[in-house]
N, C-alpha and C positions, 0 to 999 in steps of 0.2 A: 255266222255260224262258226267262225274262225276266232272271234272274240273269247270264244268259249275255251277254247284249246290255247290261243296265244297266251291268255292271260294266266296262266298256267304258272305256279310258283317255279323258276327255271331249277331249284333244287330238285325237284319232283324227277327231273328226266336227266340231271348231272348222272355220271355214272361214277360207280367206287368200286373198287376192286378187294375182295376178301380173300383170306388163304384160308384152306380147310384142308382136313385130311379126311381123304375116303380110301377106306383099306388101309391104313398106316402111309399113303401116300400124300404128301402134301401137294395141294393145287390151289391155282387161284382162277378165283369166278369173277367176271365183272359184268355187272349188272346195272340197270338205273334205279336209283334209291328209290322209286315209286314199286319198285319189285322186291326191293328188301324189304321195304315196309309189309307187304302183304306177306312176303314168305313169313316173317316174323309173326303176325296176326295167324298165320296157317299153324305155324310151331305153338305158340302159345296157347292155343285150343285146346292142345296133348300134352301140354307141359314139356314142350319141348323147346333147345335154345334153336338159333337159327341154324348153326353147325350140326346138330343132331337131327334135325329133318333134313337137310341138304343129304345126309348119310343114309337116313332109312330110305329116302326116295330114291337115291342112287341103288342100294342094294335092292328096293323090291323090283325097279325098273330091270335091275341085272337078273334077278330070277325069273323074271317075267319072260326072258328072251328077247327082248326088246331094245335091250342096249348092245350093241355091238360098235366098232372102230368106227363107223359113219355116223353114229349117234352123237349130237351137238347138246351135252347135257346143259348148256347155258339156256339155249332156246327151248329145252324141253322144258325148264325152270320158269320162262317167261310164259309159256303157252299153261302151264299148271296154274301159275298166278290169273291168267285171264278166266279160266276154266271156272275157278274156284271163284270168282269174281260173276260171272255169266252164272253159275249154279245158283248163287246166293239170290241174284236177282229173280230167276225164275221159281225161286223160293223150295228149292230143291236141298240146300245148305240153309239151314238155320243162320239167320242174321245175329241172332245172338251169340256173341264168341264164348259164353259160360257153356255151349253144347259142344264137347267133342268132337273131331271128325270121325274117330274110332269107332263111336257109338252110334255112327248111321250106315245104314243098310246103302251098301254100294249100287246094288242092282236096281234098289228104288230111286236113287241118288242120278243114277245113270239111264233110269228110263225115260225120262223125258227129253234127254240131250238129242238136240238136232244133229245128225252126221253129215258133213259136207258131201253134195253130189259129184261124184265121180266124172 
């Protein structure tokens, strides 16, 4: 089992910091390269650069009322990447990267998502 994971290209789990602006404030985010790749794929689907995608996610998270001082935005991004991949595997987000995410019905996409039990 471990061979599947330990034989991954080490570049995938190497971390990289990127500086972006959120509401005019420069900030630095540190993520593993694989997460930066997934964020790039998510953004490309809707014609957004990674900084534009991150700005949109930050804004929507803030507007939703789910972002406060205790929110770890980097962790939110990692979970968003994993959810994106899980929803693709479940067939709720098309594997075809030409289908923009903005064109999907969020209620339908999330209808089959399993929620962790408390």
